[in-house]
C-alpha positions as CSV (number, residue, x, y, z in Angstrom):
1,X,0.1,-0.1,-0.1
2,X,2.7,2.2,0.6
3,X,5.2,1.1,-1.7
4,X,6.0,4.1,-3.7
5,X,7.4,5.9,-0.5
6,X,9.5,3.4,0.6
7,X,11.2,3.8,-3.2
8,X,11.8,7.5,-2.4
9,X,15.7,8.7,-2.7
10,X,16.2,11.4,0.1
11,X,19.8,11.7,-0.9
12,X,18.4,13.6,-4.4
13,X,16.3,16.3,-4.9
14,X,13.1,15.3,-5.2
15,X,11.4,17.3,-8.3
16,X,7.9,17.8,-9.3
17,X,8.1,15.3,-12.2
18,X,9.5,12.7,-9.8
19,X,6.8,13.5,-7.3
20,X,4.1,13.0,-9.9
21,X,5.3,9.8,-11.1
22,X,5.1,8.7,-7.1
23,X,1.3,9.6,-7.1
24,X,0.5,8.1,-10.1
25,X,2.5,4.5,-9.2
26,X,0.4,5.1,-5.5
27,X,-3.2,4.0,-4.6
28,X,-3.8,7.4,-3.3
29,X,-7.7,7.3,-4.5
30,X,-7.7,3.5,-2.8
31,X,-7.1,3.9,0.7
32,X,-10.5,4.4,2.7
33,X,-11.6,1.7,4.3
34,X,-15.4,0.4,5.2
35,X,-16.0,1.3,9.2
36,X,-12.6,2.7,9.5
37,X,-11.3,6.5,9.2
38,X,-11.3,6.2,5.4
39,X,-9.2,9.5,5.3
40,X,-6.5,8.5,7.7
41,X,-4.1,6.2,5.3
42,X,-4.7,8.7,2.9
43,X,-3.4,11.9,4.8
44,X,-0.3,10.0,5.7
45,X,0.5,8.9,2.5
46,X,-0.3,12.8,1.1
47,X,1.7,14.2,3.9
48,X,4.8,12.3,3.7
49,X,4.8,12.4,-0.4
50,X,5.1,16.5,0.5
51,X,7.6,16.1,3.1
52,X,9.8,14.6,0.6
53,X,9.0,17.3,-2.0
54,X,9.6,19.8,1.2
55,X,13.1,18.1,1.9
56,X,14.2,17.8,-1.4
57,X,13.4,21.4,-2.7
58,X,15.3,23.0,0.2
59,X,13.1,24.0,2.6
60,X,14.5,21.2,5.0
61,X,18.0,21.4,3.1
62,X,21.1,22.9,3.7
63,X,22.0,26.2,1.6
64,X,24.2,24.3,-1.0
65,X,21.5,21.8,-1.9
66,X,19.3,25.0,-2.4
67,X,21.2,26.4,-4.6
68,X,20.4,23.4,-6.7
69,X,16.9,23.9,-7.1
70,X,16.8,27.7,-7.1
71,X,17.4,28.7,-10.7
72,X,13.9,26.5,-11.6
73,X,11.8,28.6,-9.0
74,X,10.5,31.2,-11.5
75,X,9.2,28.7,-13.7
76,X,7.9,26.4,-11.0
77,X,5.4,29.4,-9.9
78,X,4.6,30.8,-13.1
79,X,1.3,29.5,-14.4
80,X,1.8,30.9,-18.0
81,X,5.4,29.1,-18.5
82,X,5.4,25.3,-19.9
83,X,7.4,23.4,-17.5
84,X,5.0,24.6,-14.3
85,X,2.6,22.3,-16.3
86,X,5.2,19.9,-17.1
87,X,7.6,19.8,-14.2
88,X,6.3,22.6,-11.9
89,X,3.8,22.4,-9.5
90,X,0.7,22.5,-11.9
91,X,1.8,19.3,-12.9
92,X,1.7,18.0,-9.5
93,X,-2.5,19.5,-9.2
94,X,-3.3,18.0,-12.4
95,X,-2.2,14.5,-11.6
96,X,-3.9,14.7,-7.9
97,X,-7.1,16.2,-9.7
98,X,-7.1,13.1,-11.9
99,X,-6.4,10.5,-8.9
100,X,-9.6,12.4,-7.1
101,X,-11.8,12.2,-10.5
102,X,-10.9,8.3,-10.9
103,X,-12.0,8.1,-7.6
104,X,-14.7,9.8,-8.2
105,X,-16.0,7.9,-10.9
106,X,-14.7,5.2,-11.7
107,X,-12.8,3.0,-9.2
108,X,-12.0,2.8,-5.5
109,X,-10.7,0.3,-2.6
110,X,-12.3,-0.4,0.7
111,X,-11.2,-3.0,3.2
112,X,-13.3,-5.7,4.5
113,X,-13.2,-5.6,8.4
114,X,-16.2,-8.0,9.8
115,X,-16.9,-11.4,8.6
116,X,-20.5,-10.7,7.4
117,X,-19.8,-11.9,4.1
118,X,-18.0,-14.8,4.9
119,X,-17.1,-16.8,3.0
120,X,-16.9,-14.6,0.0
121,X,-14.8,-12.1,1.2
122,X,-12.1,-12.4,4.5
123,X,-11.6,-10.2,7.0
124,X,-9.2,-8.0,5.8
125,X,-9.5,-8.6,2.0
126,X,-8.7,-5.3,0.2
127,X,-11.2,-5.4,-2.9
128,X,-11.8,-2.6,-5.8
129,X,-14.8,-1.4,-6.4
130,X,-16.2,-0.5,-10.0
131,X,-18.2,3.2,-9.7
132,X,-18.7,3.4,-13.2
133,X,-20.5,0.1,-13.9
134,X,-24.1,1.1,-12.9
135,X,-23.7,5.2,-13.7
136,X,-22.5,8.4,-12.9
137,X,-23.3,10.5,-10.3
138,X,-23.3,14.5,-9.4
139,X,-20.3,15.3,-7.5
140,X,-20.9,15.4,-3.8
141,X,-24.3,14.0,-4.2
142,X,-26.3,11.0,-4.3
143,X,-28.2,11.7,-7.2
144,X,-27.2,9.9,-10.5
145,X,-26.4,11.8,-13.2
146,X,-26.5,9.4,-15.8
147,X,-27.2,5.6,-15.1
148,X,-25.6,2.4,-17.3
149,X,-26.0,-0.9,-16.4
150,X,-29.3,-2.0,-14.3
151,X,-28.7,-3.6,-10.6
152,X,-29.1,-7.7,-10.7
153,X,-29.8,-9.5,-8.0
154,X,-26.5,-11.7,-6.8
155,X,-24.3,-8.6,-7.0
156,X,-21.9,-7.9,-4.4
157,X,-22.1,-4.1,-3.7
158,X,-20.7,-1.2,-1.8
159,X,-23.2,1.6,-0.6
160,X,-23.7,4.4,2.5
161,X,-25.7,2.8,5.5
162,X,-29.0,4.1,5.4
163,X,-28.8,4.5,9.1
164,X,-25.6,6.4,9.1
165,X,-24.3,7.5,5.5
166,X,-20.5,8.2,6.8
167,X,-20.5,4.1,7.2
168,X,-20.1,2.1,4.1
169,X,-21.6,-1.3,4.4
170,X,-21.1,-3.9,1.6
171,X,-23.6,-7.0,1.0
172,X,-25.4,-8.7,-1.8
173,X,-28.4,-8.1,-3.7
174,X,-31.1,-10.2,-2.9
175,X,-34.0,-8.7,-4.2
176,X,-35.3,-6.2,-6.8
177,X,-38.2,-3.3,-6.9
178,X,-41.3,-5.8,-6.6
179,X,-40.0,-9.2,-5.3
180,X,-41.3,-10.2,-2.6
181,X,-38.9,-11.6,0.2
182,X,-39.4,-13.8,3.0
183,X,-36.7,-15.8,4.9
184,X,-37.8,-18.5,7.1
185,X,-36.0,-21.1,9.3
186,X,-33.1,-20.5,7.2
187,X,-35.0,-21.2,4.0
188,X,-34.8,-18.1,1.0
189,X,-38.3,-17.3,-0.6
190,X,-38.4,-14.8,-3.6
191,X,-41.6,-14.4,-5.1
192,X,-43.2,-17.7,-3.5
193,X,-40.3,-19.6,-4.6
194,X,-37.5,-21.2,-2.5
195,X,-33.8,-20.1,-3.4
196,X,-32.0,-23.3,-4.0
197,X,-29.0,-23.6,-1.5
198,X,-26.9,-27.1,-2.6
199,X,-23.8,-28.6,-1.1
200,X,-21.0,-26.8,-2.7
201,X,-18.9,-28.6,-5.8
202,X,-15.8,-26.7,-4.5
203,X,-14.7,-25.9,-0.8
204,X,-12.2,-22.8,-2.2
205,X,-14.2,-20.4,-0.5
206,X,-14.5,-22.4,2.7
207,X,-10.9,-23.6,2.7
208,X,-9.9,-19.8,3.2
209,X,-11.7,-19.6,6.6
210,X,-9.5,-20.1,9.8
211,X,-10.4,-21.0,13.2
212,X,-9.3,-17.4,14.1
213,X,-12.4,-15.7,11.8
214,X,-15.1,-17.4,14.4
215,X,-13.2,-16.1,17.3
216,X,-13.1,-12.3,16.8
217,X,-16.5,-11.5,17.5
218,X,-17.4,-10.4,14.1
219,X,-19.1,-13.8,13.4
220,X,-20.6,-14.6,16.4
221,X,-21.0,-17.5,18.8
222,X,-19.3,-21.0,17.9
223,X,-16.4,-22.0,16.5
224,X,-15.5,-23.4,12.4
225,X,-17.2,-26.9,12.9
226,X,-20.3,-25.2,14.0
227,X,-20.9,-23.7,10.3
228,X,-22.0,-25.0,7.1
229,X,-20.8,-24.0,3.8
230,X,-23.4,-23.8,0.9
231,X,-23.9,-22.8,-2.5
232,X,-26.6,-20.4,-3.2
233,X,-27.8,-19.7,-6.9
234,X,-29.6,-16.5,-7.6
235,X,-30.8,-15.7,-11.1
236,X,-28.1,-18.6,-12.5
237,X,-25.0,-16.9,-10.4
238,X,-23.7,-19.1,-8.0
239,X,-22.0,-17.8,-5.1
240,X,-20.9,-19.2,-1.3
241,X,-22.9,-18.9,2.1
242,X,-22.5,-20.3,5.2
243,X,-25.2,-20.6,8.1
244,X,-24.9,-22.2,11.9
245,X,-25.8,-25.8,12.4
246,X,-28.8,-26.1,14.9
247,X,-29.7,-22.9,14.7
248,X,-32.9,-22.0,16.5
249,X,-34.6,-19.0,15.2
250,X,-37.4,-16.9,16.6
251,X,-39.6,-16.4,13.8
252,X,-39.6,-15.9,10.2
253,X,-39.0,-12.5,8.1
254,X,-41.4,-10.9,6.0
255,X,-43.3,-11.4,3.5
256,X,-42.3,-7.8,2.6
257,X,-42.5,-6.5,-1.4
258,X,-39.3,-4.4,-2.1
259,X,-40.5,-0.9,-3.2
260,X,-39.6,1.4,-6.5
261,X,-36.0,2.7,-6.6
262,X,-34.9,0.5,-3.2
263,X,-33.4,-3.0,-2.9
264,X,-33.1,-6.0,-0.5
265,X,-29.8,-6.9,0.8
266,X,-28.1,-9.3,2.8
267,X,-24.8,-10.8,3.8
268,X,-23.6,-14.1,2.8
269,X,-22.8,-15.2,6.7
270,X,-26.4,-15.4,6.7
271,X,-26.5,-15.9,10.5
272,X,-24.7,-13.3,11.8
273,X,-24.8,-10.1,9.6
274,X,-26.7,-6.9,10.0
275,X,-29.0,-6.1,6.8
276,X,-31.9,-5.4,5.3
277,X,-33.6,-8.0,7.9
278,X,-32.8,-5.6,10.5
279,X,-32.7,-1.9,9.2
280,X,-34.9,-2.2,6.0
281,X,-34.8,-1.4,2.1
282,X,-31.7,-0.1,0.8
283,X,-32.3,3.4,-1.4
284,X,-30.8,2.9,-4.8
285,X,-29.2,6.2,-4.5
286,X,-26.9,5.1,-1.4
287,X,-25.1,2.5,-3.7
288,X,-21.3,3.3,-4.4
289,X,-20.5,0.5,-6.5
290,X,-20.0,-3.1,-7.2
291,X,-17.3,-5.2,-5.8
292,X,-14.8,-6.7,-8.7
293,X,-11.6,-8.5,-7.3
294,X,-9.3,-8.5,-4.0
295,X,-6.1,-6.9,-4.8
296,X,-4.6,-7.2,-1.5
297,X,-5.6,-9.6,1.5
298,X,-4.1,-10.6,5.1
299,X,-4.7,-12.6,7.9
300,X,-3.7,-9.3,10.4
301,X,-2.9,-5.8,10.5
302,X,0.0,-3.8,12.1
303,X,-1.2,-3.2,15.6
304,X,0.6,0.4,15.6
305,X,-1.1,0.9,11.9
306,X,-4.4,-1.0,11.9
307,X,-5.4,0.0,8.6
308,X,-2.0,-1.6,7.2
309,X,-1.1,-5.1,6.3
310,X,1.2,-7.3,8.4
311,X,3.3,-8.3,5.7
312,X,4.0,-11.3,7.3
313,X,0.6,-12.3,6.9
314,X,-0.3,-11.9,3.6
315,X,-2.4,-14.3,1.4
316,X,-0.9,-14.0,-1.7
317,X,-2.9,-16.8,-3.5
318,X,-5.9,-14.4,-2.7
319,X,-4.5,-11.8,-5.3
320,X,-7.3,-10.8,-8.1
321,X,-9.6,-13.0,-6.8
322,X,-12.8,-12.7,-8.5
323,X,-15.8,-11.2,-6.2
324,X,-18.8,-13.6,-7.0
């Protein structure tokens, strides 16, 4: 996540061109994490890069080093000079604006902090979210500027939690407008039809789960051997879910009908997910995008920097794992 910073050479002046290249190689637009301080890592990386620029441009240098960069000062601050946009601060501003535009319109990265989507998504999975697939929004608004592909059953989406718009959730789309949803004793019904739930052909998703994942308090009471793994089929899309064995349900949910411009969403960890069964329907305008793939994953984070992966616990084989 911070590989661009470690490559900086403080022995040589860091020109604005090198600064721009560093920004382009970094993930400044994809640091925020679900349920965490989404800007902390971004500010840390921006601050570190800015400090590097000041260090190498003479603010923290000796006079002999300052003299090396002094001749370029005039063109660096002259917005009408060509070098201002190619090597000066104009190029830095342009690169930052491009990064922010990409984050707003196209892609953003999030971190999975809990086990509500086990086994499809693991705790500390870092995922890319496609924000362009459903359309474009008016900047700093929940209003859609233009809409593209329709939302489909089975899509894994990131959205603003209706009860706290500053909190981001990730769940699977179960019901679309007009669908009748019912959940009775662990059985899901959509429009009065049972959703198929079969013994999985592959145990790949299940094999990623560790005993520790069931002891963190994210998943709920129980251990790994107290859960069962199934393959669920929604609109011909197959995905994994887990359920607690011998679960005693207080009562059934529904039936309810999904209203217009709303969705019904659930977690794949069916008995340990706070979803539409608890807080209601999801307004379509709250959707941020669809989960694409895992670009980084680790079992643990650093104690003093909980937003960074512990490099000794990285799940290398999970890189570029598609989110089904």
